[in-house]
mmCIF entry with sequence, helices, sheets and N, C-alpha, C, O atoms, coordinates in Angstrom:
data_MODEL
# 
_entry.id   MODEL 
# 
_entity.id                         1 
_entity.type                       polymer 
_entity.pdbx_number_of_molecules   1 
# 
_entity_poly.entity_id                      1 
_entity_poly.type                           'polypeptide(L)' 
_entity_poly.nstd_linkage                   no 
_entity_poly.nstd_monomer                   no 
_entity_poly.pdbx_seq_one_letter_code       MNFSSLIDWSFFWNVFNNFLFSLSPFALIVVAAIGVGLVIRVLISAIAGAVKK 
_entity_poly.pdbx_seq_one_letter_code_can   MNFSSLIDWSFFWNVFNNFLFSLSPFALIVVAAIGVGLVIRVLISAIAGAVKK 
_entity_poly.pdbx_strand_id                 A 
# 
loop_
_entity_poly_seq.entity_id 
_entity_poly_seq.num 
_entity_poly_seq.mon_id 
_entity_poly_seq.hetero 
1 1  MET n 
1 2  ASN n 
1 3  PHE n 
1 4  SER n 
1 5  SER n 
1 6  LEU n 
1 7  ILE n 
1 8  ASP n 
1 9  TRP n 
1 10 SER n 
1 11 PHE n 
1 12 PHE n 
1 13 TRP n 
1 14 ASN n 
1 15 VAL n 
1 16 PHE n 
1 17 ASN n 
1 18 ASN n 
1 19 PHE n 
1 20 LEU n 
1 21 PHE n 
1 22 SER n 
1 23 LEU n 
1 24 SER n 
1 25 PRO n 
1 26 PHE n 
1 27 ALA n 
1 28 LEU n 
1 29 ILE n 
1 30 VAL n 
1 31 VAL n 
1 32 ALA n 
1 33 ALA n 
1 34 ILE n 
1 35 GLY n 
1 36 VAL n 
1 37 GLY n 
1 38 LEU n 
1 39 VAL n 
1 40 ILE n 
1 41 ARG n 
1 42 VAL n 
1 43 LEU n 
1 44 ILE n 
1 45 SER n 
1 46 ALA n 
1 47 ILE n 
1 48 ALA n 
1 49 GLY n 
1 50 ALA n 
1 51 VAL n 
1 52 LYS n 
1 53 LYS n 
# 
_struct_asym.id          A 
_struct_asym.entity_id   1 
# 
_struct_conf.conf_type_id            HELX_P 
_struct_conf.id                      HELX_P1 
_struct_conf.pdbx_PDB_helix_id       AA1 
_struct_conf.beg_label_comp_id       TRP 
_struct_conf.beg_label_asym_id       A 
_struct_conf.beg_label_seq_id        9 
_struct_conf.pdbx_beg_PDB_ins_code   ? 
_struct_conf.end_label_comp_id       LYS 
_struct_conf.end_label_asym_id       A 
_struct_conf.end_label_seq_id        52 
_struct_conf.pdbx_end_PDB_ins_code   ? 
_struct_conf.beg_auth_comp_id        TRP 
_struct_conf.beg_auth_asym_id        A 
_struct_conf.beg_auth_seq_id         9 
_struct_conf.end_auth_comp_id        LYS 
_struct_conf.end_auth_asym_id        A 
_struct_conf.end_auth_seq_id         52 
_struct_conf.pdbx_PDB_helix_class    1 
_struct_conf.details                 ? 
_struct_conf.pdbx_PDB_helix_length   44 
# 
_struct_conf_type.id          HELX_P 
_struct_conf_type.criteria    ? 
_struct_conf_type.reference   ? 
# 
loop_
_atom_site.group_PDB 
_atom_site.id 
_atom_site.type_symbol 
_atom_site.label_atom_id 
_atom_site.label_alt_id 
_atom_site.label_comp_id 
_atom_site.label_asym_id 
_atom_site.label_entity_id 
_atom_site.label_seq_id 
_atom_site.pdbx_PDB_ins_code 
_atom_site.Cartn_x 
_atom_site.Cartn_y 
_atom_site.Cartn_z 
_atom_site.occupancy 
_atom_site.B_iso_or_equiv 
_atom_site.pdbx_formal_charge 
_atom_site.auth_seq_id 
_atom_site.auth_comp_id 
_atom_site.auth_asym_id 
_atom_site.auth_atom_id 
_atom_site.pdbx_PDB_model_num 
ATOM 1   N N  . MET A 1 1  ? -25.867 20.799  18.979 1.00 0.00 ? 1  MET A N  1 
ATOM 2   C CA . MET A 1 1  ? -26.379 20.628  17.633 1.00 0.00 ? 1  MET A CA 1 
ATOM 3   C C  . MET A 1 1  ? -26.075 19.219  17.139 1.00 0.00 ? 1  MET A C  1 
ATOM 4   O O  . MET A 1 1  ? -25.038 18.641  17.463 1.00 0.00 ? 1  MET A O  1 
ATOM 5   N N  . ASN A 1 2  ? -26.982 18.692  16.365 1.00 0.00 ? 2  ASN A N  1 
ATOM 6   C CA . ASN A 1 2  ? -26.827 17.352  15.814 1.00 0.00 ? 2  ASN A CA 1 
ATOM 7   C C  . ASN A 1 2  ? -26.345 17.465  14.371 1.00 0.00 ? 2  ASN A C  1 
ATOM 8   O O  . ASN A 1 2  ? -27.100 17.863  13.483 1.00 0.00 ? 2  ASN A O  1 
ATOM 9   N N  . PHE A 1 3  ? -25.092 17.114  14.150 1.00 0.00 ? 3  PHE A N  1 
ATOM 10  C CA . PHE A 1 3  ? -24.519 17.213  12.811 1.00 0.00 ? 3  PHE A CA 1 
ATOM 11  C C  . PHE A 1 3  ? -24.618 15.900  12.036 1.00 0.00 ? 3  PHE A C  1 
ATOM 12  O O  . PHE A 1 3  ? -24.176 15.835  10.889 1.00 0.00 ? 3  PHE A O  1 
ATOM 13  N N  . SER A 1 4  ? -25.184 14.861  12.633 1.00 0.00 ? 4  SER A N  1 
ATOM 14  C CA . SER A 1 4  ? -25.243 13.575  11.943 1.00 0.00 ? 4  SER A CA 1 
ATOM 15  C C  . SER A 1 4  ? -26.147 13.620  10.724 1.00 0.00 ? 4  SER A C  1 
ATOM 16  O O  . SER A 1 4  ? -25.939 12.868  9.772  1.00 0.00 ? 4  SER A O  1 
ATOM 17  N N  . SER A 1 5  ? -27.146 14.489  10.739 1.00 0.00 ? 5  SER A N  1 
ATOM 18  C CA . SER A 1 5  ? -28.026 14.580  9.568  1.00 0.00 ? 5  SER A CA 1 
ATOM 19  C C  . SER A 1 5  ? -27.445 15.490  8.493  1.00 0.00 ? 5  SER A C  1 
ATOM 20  O O  . SER A 1 5  ? -28.001 15.577  7.398  1.00 0.00 ? 5  SER A O  1 
ATOM 21  N N  . LEU A 1 6  ? -26.347 16.164  8.781  1.00 0.00 ? 6  LEU A N  1 
ATOM 22  C CA . LEU A 1 6  ? -25.736 17.085  7.833  1.00 0.00 ? 6  LEU A CA 1 
ATOM 23  C C  . LEU A 1 6  ? -24.973 16.349  6.741  1.00 0.00 ? 6  LEU A C  1 
ATOM 24  O O  . LEU A 1 6  ? -24.901 16.822  5.607  1.00 0.00 ? 6  LEU A O  1 
ATOM 25  N N  . ILE A 1 7  ? -24.405 15.197  7.076  1.00 0.00 ? 7  ILE A N  1 
ATOM 26  C CA . ILE A 1 7  ? -23.590 14.424  6.145  1.00 0.00 ? 7  ILE A CA 1 
ATOM 27  C C  . ILE A 1 7  ? -24.246 13.066  5.944  1.00 0.00 ? 7  ILE A C  1 
ATOM 28  O O  . ILE A 1 7  ? -24.644 12.414  6.910  1.00 0.00 ? 7  ILE A O  1 
ATOM 29  N N  . ASP A 1 8  ? -24.358 12.643  4.704  1.00 0.00 ? 8  ASP A N  1 
ATOM 30  C CA . ASP A 1 8  ? -24.898 11.322  4.386  1.00 0.00 ? 8  ASP A CA 1 
ATOM 31  C C  . ASP A 1 8  ? -23.761 10.308  4.489  1.00 0.00 ? 8  ASP A C  1 
ATOM 32  O O  . ASP A 1 8  ? -23.016 10.101  3.531  1.00 0.00 ? 8  ASP A O  1 
ATOM 33  N N  . TRP A 1 9  ? -23.634 9.677   5.657  1.00 0.00 ? 9  TRP A N  1 
ATOM 34  C CA . TRP A 1 9  ? -22.491 8.810   5.920  1.00 0.00 ? 9  TRP A CA 1 
ATOM 35  C C  . TRP A 1 9  ? -22.502 7.557   5.060  1.00 0.00 ? 9  TRP A C  1 
ATOM 36  O O  . TRP A 1 9  ? -21.438 7.074   4.674  1.00 0.00 ? 9  TRP A O  1 
ATOM 37  N N  . SER A 1 10 ? -23.677 7.019   4.751  1.00 0.00 ? 10 SER A N  1 
ATOM 38  C CA . SER A 1 10 ? -23.709 5.808   3.917  1.00 0.00 ? 10 SER A CA 1 
ATOM 39  C C  . SER A 1 10 ? -23.174 6.116   2.523  1.00 0.00 ? 10 SER A C  1 
ATOM 40  O O  . SER A 1 10 ? -22.445 5.307   1.949  1.00 0.00 ? 10 SER A O  1 
ATOM 41  N N  . PHE A 1 11 ? -23.528 7.278   1.971  1.00 0.00 ? 11 PHE A N  1 
ATOM 42  C CA . PHE A 1 11 ? -22.977 7.678   0.672  1.00 0.00 ? 11 PHE A CA 1 
ATOM 43  C C  . PHE A 1 11 ? -21.471 7.887   0.771  1.00 0.00 ? 11 PHE A C  1 
ATOM 44  O O  . PHE A 1 11 ? -20.727 7.478   -0.121 1.00 0.00 ? 11 PHE A O  1 
ATOM 45  N N  . PHE A 1 12 ? -21.017 8.525   1.855  1.00 0.00 ? 12 PHE A N  1 
ATOM 46  C CA . PHE A 1 12 ? -19.585 8.755   2.045  1.00 0.00 ? 12 PHE A CA 1 
ATOM 47  C C  . PHE A 1 12 ? -18.825 7.430   2.078  1.00 0.00 ? 12 PHE A C  1 
ATOM 48  O O  . PHE A 1 12 ? -17.797 7.292   1.415  1.00 0.00 ? 12 PHE A O  1 
ATOM 49  N N  . TRP A 1 13 ? -19.323 6.448   2.850  1.00 0.00 ? 13 TRP A N  1 
ATOM 50  C CA . TRP A 1 13 ? -18.626 5.177   2.956  1.00 0.00 ? 13 TRP A CA 1 
ATOM 51  C C  . TRP A 1 13 ? -18.687 4.396   1.649  1.00 0.00 ? 13 TRP A C  1 
ATOM 52  O O  . TRP A 1 13 ? -17.740 3.683   1.315  1.00 0.00 ? 13 TRP A O  1 
ATOM 53  N N  . ASN A 1 14 ? -19.795 4.520   0.897  1.00 0.00 ? 14 ASN A N  1 
ATOM 54  C CA . ASN A 1 14 ? -19.875 3.851   -0.401 1.00 0.00 ? 14 ASN A CA 1 
ATOM 55  C C  . ASN A 1 14 ? -18.855 4.430   -1.378 1.00 0.00 ? 14 ASN A C  1 
ATOM 56  O O  . ASN A 1 14 ? -18.208 3.683   -2.112 1.00 0.00 ? 14 ASN A O  1 
ATOM 57  N N  . VAL A 1 15 ? -18.709 5.737   -1.394 1.00 0.00 ? 15 VAL A N  1 
ATOM 58  C CA . VAL A 1 15 ? -17.719 6.371   -2.270 1.00 0.00 ? 15 VAL A CA 1 
ATOM 59  C C  . VAL A 1 15 ? -16.305 5.992   -1.820 1.00 0.00 ? 15 VAL A C  1 
ATOM 60  O O  . VAL A 1 15 ? -15.444 5.712   -2.654 1.00 0.00 ? 15 VAL A O  1 
ATOM 61  N N  . PHE A 1 16 ? -16.063 5.983   -0.503 1.00 0.00 ? 16 PHE A N  1 
ATOM 62  C CA . PHE A 1 16 ? -14.751 5.611   0.026  1.00 0.00 ? 16 PHE A CA 1 
ATOM 63  C C  . PHE A 1 16 ? -14.414 4.166   -0.344 1.00 0.00 ? 16 PHE A C  1 
ATOM 64  O O  . PHE A 1 16 ? -13.290 3.877   -0.753 1.00 0.00 ? 16 PHE A O  1 
ATOM 65  N N  . ASN A 1 17 ? -15.380 3.262   -0.202 1.00 0.00 ? 17 ASN A N  1 
ATOM 66  C CA . ASN A 1 17 ? -15.143 1.859   -0.563 1.00 0.00 ? 17 ASN A CA 1 
ATOM 67  C C  . ASN A 1 17 ? -14.887 1.716   -2.054 1.00 0.00 ? 17 ASN A C  1 
ATOM 68  O O  . ASN A 1 17 ? -14.061 0.905   -2.470 1.00 0.00 ? 17 ASN A O  1 
ATOM 69  N N  . ASN A 1 18 ? -15.591 2.499   -2.858 1.00 0.00 ? 18 ASN A N  1 
ATOM 70  C CA . ASN A 1 18 ? -15.370 2.443   -4.299 1.00 0.00 ? 18 ASN A CA 1 
ATOM 71  C C  . ASN A 1 18 ? -13.948 2.866   -4.645 1.00 0.00 ? 18 ASN A C  1 
ATOM 72  O O  . ASN A 1 18 ? -13.280 2.197   -5.433 1.00 0.00 ? 18 ASN A O  1 
ATOM 73  N N  . PHE A 1 19 ? -13.475 3.971   -4.066 1.00 0.00 ? 19 PHE A N  1 
ATOM 74  C CA . PHE A 1 19 ? -12.092 4.401   -4.300 1.00 0.00 ? 19 PHE A CA 1 
ATOM 75  C C  . PHE A 1 19 ? -11.101 3.369   -3.776 1.00 0.00 ? 19 PHE A C  1 
ATOM 76  O O  . PHE A 1 19 ? -10.091 3.085   -4.420 1.00 0.00 ? 19 PHE A O  1 
ATOM 77  N N  . LEU A 1 20 ? -11.394 2.811   -2.607 1.00 0.00 ? 20 LEU A N  1 
ATOM 78  C CA . LEU A 1 20 ? -10.495 1.831   -2.004 1.00 0.00 ? 20 LEU A CA 1 
ATOM 79  C C  . LEU A 1 20 ? -10.360 0.594   -2.875 1.00 0.00 ? 20 LEU A C  1 
ATOM 80  O O  . LEU A 1 20 ? -9.253  0.111   -3.112 1.00 0.00 ? 20 LEU A O  1 
ATOM 81  N N  . PHE A 1 21 ? -11.489 0.084   -3.352 1.00 0.00 ? 21 PHE A N  1 
ATOM 82  C CA . PHE A 1 21 ? -11.441 -1.126  -4.166 1.00 0.00 ? 21 PHE A CA 1 
ATOM 83  C C  . PHE A 1 21 ? -10.877 -0.870  -5.552 1.00 0.00 ? 21 PHE A C  1 
ATOM 84  O O  . PHE A 1 21 ? -10.318 -1.780  -6.163 1.00 0.00 ? 21 PHE A O  1 
ATOM 85  N N  . SER A 1 22 ? -11.011 0.344   -6.060 1.00 0.00 ? 22 SER A N  1 
ATOM 86  C CA . SER A 1 22 ? -10.462 0.610   -7.389 1.00 0.00 ? 22 SER A CA 1 
ATOM 87  C C  . SER A 1 22 ? -8.970  0.939   -7.334 1.00 0.00 ? 22 SER A C  1 
ATOM 88  O O  . SER A 1 22 ? -8.265  0.721   -8.319 1.00 0.00 ? 22 SER A O  1 
ATOM 89  N N  . LEU A 1 23 ? -8.476  1.453   -6.220 1.00 0.00 ? 23 LEU A N  1 
ATOM 90  C CA . LEU A 1 23 ? -7.065  1.812   -6.102 1.00 0.00 ? 23 LEU A CA 1 
ATOM 91  C C  . LEU A 1 23 ? -6.212  0.739   -5.442 1.00 0.00 ? 23 LEU A C  1 
ATOM 92  O O  . LEU A 1 23 ? -4.985  0.804   -5.524 1.00 0.00 ? 23 LEU A O  1 
ATOM 93  N N  . SER A 1 24 ? -6.822  -0.244  -4.792 1.00 0.00 ? 24 SER A N  1 
ATOM 94  C CA . SER A 1 24 ? -6.043  -1.234  -4.063 1.00 0.00 ? 24 SER A CA 1 
ATOM 95  C C  . SER A 1 24 ? -5.132  -2.083  -4.957 1.00 0.00 ? 24 SER A C  1 
ATOM 96  O O  . SER A 1 24 ? -4.022  -2.391  -4.524 1.00 0.00 ? 24 SER A O  1 
ATOM 97  N N  . PRO A 1 25 ? -5.524  -2.481  -6.172 1.00 0.00 ? 25 PRO A N  1 
ATOM 98  C CA . PRO A 1 25 ? -4.565  -3.240  -6.990 1.00 0.00 ? 25 PRO A CA 1 
ATOM 99  C C  . PRO A 1 25 ? -3.306  -2.440  -7.326 1.00 0.00 ? 25 PRO A C  1 
ATOM 100 O O  . PRO A 1 25 ? -2.209  -2.997  -7.356 1.00 0.00 ? 25 PRO A O  1 
ATOM 101 N N  . PHE A 1 26 ? -3.457  -1.146  -7.576 1.00 0.00 ? 26 PHE A N  1 
ATOM 102 C CA . PHE A 1 26 ? -2.293  -0.321  -7.886 1.00 0.00 ? 26 PHE A CA 1 
ATOM 103 C C  . PHE A 1 26 ? -1.407  -0.160  -6.663 1.00 0.00 ? 26 PHE A C  1 
ATOM 104 O O  . PHE A 1 26 ? -0.181  -0.159  -6.781 1.00 0.00 ? 26 PHE A O  1 
ATOM 105 N N  . ALA A 1 27 ? -2.014  -0.025  -5.487 1.00 0.00 ? 27 ALA A N  1 
ATOM 106 C CA . ALA A 1 27 ? -1.234  0.076   -4.256 1.00 0.00 ? 27 ALA A CA 1 
ATOM 107 C C  . ALA A 1 27 ? -0.495  -1.234  -3.999 1.00 0.00 ? 27 ALA A C  1 
ATOM 108 O O  . ALA A 1 27 ? 0.643   -1.219  -3.529 1.00 0.00 ? 27 ALA A O  1 
ATOM 109 N N  . LEU A 1 28 ? -1.127  -2.364  -4.302 1.00 0.00 ? 28 LEU A N  1 
ATOM 110 C CA . LEU A 1 28 ? -0.461  -3.652  -4.124 1.00 0.00 ? 28 LEU A CA 1 
ATOM 111 C C  . LEU A 1 28 ? 0.731   -3.791  -5.059 1.00 0.00 ? 28 LEU A C  1 
ATOM 112 O O  . LEU A 1 28 ? 1.753   -4.359  -4.675 1.00 0.00 ? 28 LEU A O  1 
ATOM 113 N N  . ILE A 1 29 ? 0.617   -3.281  -6.280 1.00 0.00 ? 29 ILE A N  1 
ATOM 114 C CA . ILE A 1 29 ? 1.736   -3.335  -7.215 1.00 0.00 ? 29 ILE A CA 1 
ATOM 115 C C  . ILE A 1 29 ? 2.912   -2.529  -6.676 1.00 0.00 ? 29 ILE A C  1 
ATOM 116 O O  . ILE A 1 29 ? 4.057   -2.975  -6.753 1.00 0.00 ? 29 ILE A O  1 
ATOM 117 N N  . VAL A 1 30 ? 2.637   -1.346  -6.133 1.00 0.00 ? 30 VAL A N  1 
ATOM 118 C CA . VAL A 1 30 ? 3.700   -0.505  -5.583 1.00 0.00 ? 30 VAL A CA 1 
ATOM 119 C C  . VAL A 1 30 ? 4.346   -1.179  -4.377 1.00 0.00 ? 30 VAL A C  1 
ATOM 120 O O  . VAL A 1 30 ? 5.572   -1.195  -4.260 1.00 0.00 ? 30 VAL A O  1 
ATOM 121 N N  . VAL A 1 31 ? 3.537   -1.734  -3.485 1.00 0.00 ? 31 VAL A N  1 
ATOM 122 C CA . VAL A 1 31 ? 4.071   -2.406  -2.293 1.00 0.00 ? 31 VAL A CA 1 
ATOM 123 C C  . VAL A 1 31 ? 4.883   -3.632  -2.691 1.00 0.00 ? 31 VAL A C  1 
ATOM 124 O O  . VAL A 1 31 ? 5.931   -3.895  -2.101 1.00 0.00 ? 31 VAL A O  1 
ATOM 125 N N  . ALA A 1 32 ? 4.419   -4.377  -3.674 1.00 0.00 ? 32 ALA A N  1 
ATOM 126 C CA . ALA A 1 32 ? 5.171   -5.556  -4.133 1.00 0.00 ? 32 ALA A CA 1 
ATOM 127 C C  . ALA A 1 32 ? 6.500   -5.150  -4.749 1.00 0.00 ? 32 ALA A C  1 
ATOM 128 O O  . ALA A 1 32 ? 7.511   -5.816  -4.528 1.00 0.00 ? 32 ALA A O  1 
ATOM 129 N N  . ALA A 1 33 ? 6.516   -4.069  -5.518 1.00 0.00 ? 33 ALA A N  1 
ATOM 130 C CA . ALA A 1 33 ? 7.767   -3.605  -6.131 1.00 0.00 ? 33 ALA A CA 1 
ATOM 131 C C  . ALA A 1 33 ? 8.751   -3.167  -5.062 1.00 0.00 ? 33 ALA A C  1 
ATOM 132 O O  . ALA A 1 33 ? 9.942   -3.462  -5.164 1.00 0.00 ? 33 ALA A O  1 
ATOM 133 N N  . ILE A 1 34 ? 8.279   -2.471  -4.042 1.00 0.00 ? 34 ILE A N  1 
ATOM 134 C CA . ILE A 1 34 ? 9.166   -2.051  -2.950 1.00 0.00 ? 34 ILE A CA 1 
ATOM 135 C C  . ILE A 1 34 ? 9.703   -3.273  -2.208 1.00 0.00 ? 34 ILE A C  1 
ATOM 136 O O  . ILE A 1 34 ? 10.885  -3.324  -1.867 1.00 0.00 ? 34 ILE A O  1 
ATOM 137 N N  . GLY A 1 35 ? 8.844   -4.252  -1.959 1.00 0.00 ? 35 GLY A N  1 
ATOM 138 C CA . GLY A 1 35 ? 9.271   -5.470  -1.263 1.00 0.00 ? 35 GLY A CA 1 
ATOM 139 C C  . GLY A 1 35 ? 10.312  -6.244  -2.050 1.00 0.00 ? 35 GLY A C  1 
ATOM 140 O O  . GLY A 1 35 ? 11.298  -6.717  -1.484 1.00 0.00 ? 35 GLY A O  1 
ATOM 141 N N  . VAL A 1 36 ? 10.098  -6.375  -3.352 1.00 0.00 ? 36 VAL A N  1 
ATOM 142 C CA . VAL A 1 36 ? 11.070  -7.077  -4.195 1.00 0.00 ? 36 VAL A CA 1 
ATOM 143 C C  . VAL A 1 36 ? 12.389  -6.314  -4.228 1.00 0.00 ? 36 VAL A C  1 
ATOM 144 O O  . VAL A 1 36 ? 13.459  -6.922  -4.201 1.00 0.00 ? 36 VAL A O  1 
ATOM 145 N N  . GLY A 1 37 ? 12.318  -4.995  -4.286 1.00 0.00 ? 37 GLY A N  1 
ATOM 146 C CA . GLY A 1 37 ? 13.537  -4.193  -4.263 1.00 0.00 ? 37 GLY A CA 1 
ATOM 147 C C  . GLY A 1 37 ? 14.319  -4.375  -2.980 1.00 0.00 ? 37 GLY A C  1 
ATOM 148 O O  . GLY A 1 37 ? 15.546  -4.473  -3.002 1.00 0.00 ? 37 GLY A O  1 
ATOM 149 N N  . LEU A 1 38 ? 13.611  -4.420  -1.859 1.00 0.00 ? 38 LEU A N  1 
ATOM 150 C CA . LEU A 1 38 ? 14.297  -4.628  -0.572 1.00 0.00 ? 38 LEU A CA 1 
ATOM 151 C C  . LEU A 1 38 ? 14.935  -6.012  -0.498 1.00 0.00 ? 38 LEU A C  1 
ATOM 152 O O  . LEU A 1 38 ? 16.053  -6.154  -0.002 1.00 0.00 ? 38 LEU A O  1 
ATOM 153 N N  . VAL A 1 39 ? 14.236  -7.025  -0.983 1.00 0.00 ? 39 VAL A N  1 
ATOM 154 C CA . VAL A 1 39 ? 14.794  -8.379  -0.962 1.00 0.00 ? 39 VAL A CA 1 
ATOM 155 C C  . VAL A 1 39 ? 16.030  -8.457  -1.851 1.00 0.00 ? 39 VAL A C  1 
ATOM 156 O O  . VAL A 1 39 ? 17.027  -9.073  -1.474 1.00 0.00 ? 39 VAL A O  1 
ATOM 157 N N  . ILE A 1 40 ? 15.973  -7.844  -3.016 1.00 0.00 ? 40 ILE A N  1 
ATOM 158 C CA . ILE A 1 40 ? 17.137  -7.859  -3.910 1.00 0.00 ? 40 ILE A CA 1 
ATOM 159 C C  . ILE A 1 40 ? 18.306  -7.115  -3.278 1.00 0.00 ? 40 ILE A C  1 
ATOM 160 O O  . ILE A 1 40 ? 19.453  -7.547  -3.397 1.00 0.00 ? 40 ILE A O  1 
ATOM 161 N N  . ARG A 1 41 ? 18.025  -5.995  -2.602 1.00 0.00 ? 41 ARG A N  1 
ATOM 162 C CA . ARG A 1 41 ? 19.107  -5.249  -1.939 1.00 0.00 ? 41 ARG A CA 1 
ATOM 163 C C  . ARG A 1 41 ? 19.754  -6.088  -0.836 1.00 0.00 ? 41 ARG A C  1 
ATOM 164 O O  . ARG A 1 41 ? 20.977  -6.096  -0.698 1.00 0.00 ? 41 ARG A O  1 
ATOM 165 N N  . VAL A 1 42 ? 18.940  -6.788  -0.057 1.00 0.00 ? 42 VAL A N  1 
ATOM 166 C CA . VAL A 1 42 ? 19.484  -7.630  1.011  1.00 0.00 ? 42 VAL A CA 1 
ATOM 167 C C  . VAL A 1 42 ? 20.316  -8.762  0.428  1.00 0.00 ? 42 VAL A C  1 
ATOM 168 O O  . VAL A 1 42 ? 21.388  -9.075  0.944  1.00 0.00 ? 42 VAL A O  1 
ATOM 169 N N  . LEU A 1 43 ? 19.831  -9.375  -0.640 1.00 0.00 ? 43 LEU A N  1 
ATOM 170 C CA . LEU A 1 43 ? 20.596  -10.462 -1.260 1.00 0.00 ? 43 LEU A CA 1 
ATOM 171 C C  . LEU A 1 43 ? 21.925  -9.962  -1.828 1.00 0.00 ? 43 LEU A C  1 
ATOM 172 O O  . LEU A 1 43 ? 22.954  -10.618 -1.673 1.00 0.00 ? 43 LEU A O  1 
ATOM 173 N N  . ILE A 1 44 ? 21.901  -8.819  -2.475 1.00 0.00 ? 44 ILE A N  1 
ATOM 174 C CA . ILE A 1 44 ? 23.141  -8.277  -3.045 1.00 0.00 ? 44 ILE A CA 1 
ATOM 175 C C  . ILE A 1 44 ? 24.139  -7.930  -1.940 1.00 0.00 ? 44 ILE A C  1 
ATOM 176 O O  . ILE A 1 44 ? 25.333  -8.203  -2.065 1.00 0.00 ? 44 ILE A O  1 
ATOM 177 N N  . SER A 1 45 ? 23.641  -7.326  -0.858 1.00 0.00 ? 45 SER A N  1 
ATOM 178 C CA . SER A 1 45 ? 24.568  -6.976  0.236  1.00 0.00 ? 45 SER A CA 1 
ATOM 179 C C  . SER A 1 45 ? 25.090  -8.228  0.929  1.00 0.00 ? 45 SER A C  1 
ATOM 180 O O  . SER A 1 45 ? 26.238  -8.249  1.373  1.00 0.00 ? 45 SER A O  1 
ATOM 181 N N  . ALA A 1 46 ? 24.268  -9.275  1.031  1.00 0.00 ? 46 ALA A N  1 
ATOM 182 C CA . ALA A 1 46 ? 24.747  -10.524 1.644  1.00 0.00 ? 46 ALA A CA 1 
ATOM 183 C C  . ALA A 1 46 ? 25.790  -11.191 0.756  1.00 0.00 ? 46 ALA A C  1 
ATOM 184 O O  . ALA A 1 46 ? 26.794  -11.698 1.256  1.00 0.00 ? 46 ALA A O  1 
ATOM 185 N N  . ILE A 1 47 ? 25.568  -11.197 -0.542 1.00 0.00 ? 47 ILE A N  1 
ATOM 186 C CA . ILE A 1 47 ? 26.541  -11.805 -1.453 1.00 0.00 ? 47 ILE A CA 1 
ATOM 187 C C  . ILE A 1 47 ? 27.833  -10.996 -1.466 1.00 0.00 ? 47 ILE A C  1 
ATOM 188 O O  . ILE A 1 47 ? 28.925  -11.564 -1.470 1.00 0.00 ? 47 ILE A O  1 
ATOM 189 N N  . ALA A 1 48 ? 27.710  -9.674  -1.473 1.00 0.00 ? 48 ALA A N  1 
ATOM 190 C CA . ALA A 1 48 ? 28.910  -8.841  -1.471 1.00 0.00 ? 48 ALA A CA 1 
ATOM 191 C C  . ALA A 1 48 ? 29.674  -9.012  -0.166 1.00 0.00 ? 48 ALA A C  1 
ATOM 192 O O  . ALA A 1 48 ? 30.905  -9.024  -0.178 1.00 0.00 ? 48 ALA A O  1 
ATOM 193 N N  . GLY A 1 49 ? 28.984  -9.142  0.948  1.00 0.00 ? 49 GLY A N  1 
ATOM 194 C CA . GLY A 1 49 ? 29.646  -9.375  2.228  1.00 0.00 ? 49 GLY A CA 1 
ATOM 195 C C  . GLY A 1 49 ? 30.328  -10.725 2.289  1.00 0.00 ? 49 GLY A C  1 
ATOM 196 O O  . GLY A 1 49 ? 31.388  -10.858 2.901  1.00 0.00 ? 49 GLY A O  1 
ATOM 197 N N  . ALA A 1 50 ? 29.731  -11.735 1.658  1.00 0.00 ? 50 ALA A N  1 
ATOM 198 C CA . ALA A 1 50 ? 30.331  -13.072 1.656  1.00 0.00 ? 50 ALA A CA 1 
ATOM 199 C C  . ALA A 1 50 ? 31.554  -13.116 0.748  1.00 0.00 ? 50 ALA A C  1 
ATOM 200 O O  . ALA A 1 50 ? 32.508  -13.843 1.024  1.00 0.00 ? 50 ALA A O  1 
ATOM 201 N N  . VAL A 1 51 ? 31.528  -12.337 -0.338 1.00 0.00 ? 51 VAL A N  1 
ATOM 202 C CA . VAL A 1 51 ? 32.653  -12.321 -1.257 1.00 0.00 ? 51 VAL A CA 1 
ATOM 203 C C  . VAL A 1 51 ? 33.855  -11.602 -0.652 1.00 0.00 ? 51 VAL A C  1 
ATOM 204 O O  . VAL A 1 51 ? 34.998  -11.983 -0.905 1.00 0.00 ? 51 VAL A O  1 
ATOM 205 N N  . LYS A 1 52 ? 33.604  -10.573 0.139  1.00 0.00 ? 52 LYS A N  1 
ATOM 206 C CA . LYS A 1 52 ? 34.701  -9.799  0.741  1.00 0.00 ? 52 LYS A CA 1 
ATOM 207 C C  . LYS A 1 52 ? 35.461  -10.591 1.794  1.00 0.00 ? 52 LYS A C  1 
ATOM 208 O O  . LYS A 1 52 ? 36.638  -10.325 2.038  1.00 0.00 ? 52 LYS A O  1 
ATOM 209 N N  . LYS A 1 53 ? 34.803  -11.560 2.421  1.00 0.00 ? 53 LYS A N  1 
ATOM 210 C CA . LYS A 1 53 ? 35.471  -12.300 3.519  1.00 0.00 ? 53 LYS A CA 1 
ATOM 211 C C  . LYS A 1 53 ? 36.469  -13.294 3.022  1.00 0.00 ? 53 LYS A C  1 
ATOM 212 O O  . LYS A 1 53 ? 37.103  -13.984 3.821  1.00 0.00 ? 53 LYS A O  1 
# 
């Protein structure tokens, strides 16, 4: 059976791209916040390690 005519793939990809482009700025904000948090944690642990020595 040919299921390719059952689903309108161009419509599916257009809707997917619309969601992707509308949600990507929010995902970037979350990723940037996690990255900044990791950098701050590394800096704090490096400073604390240097102070203990």
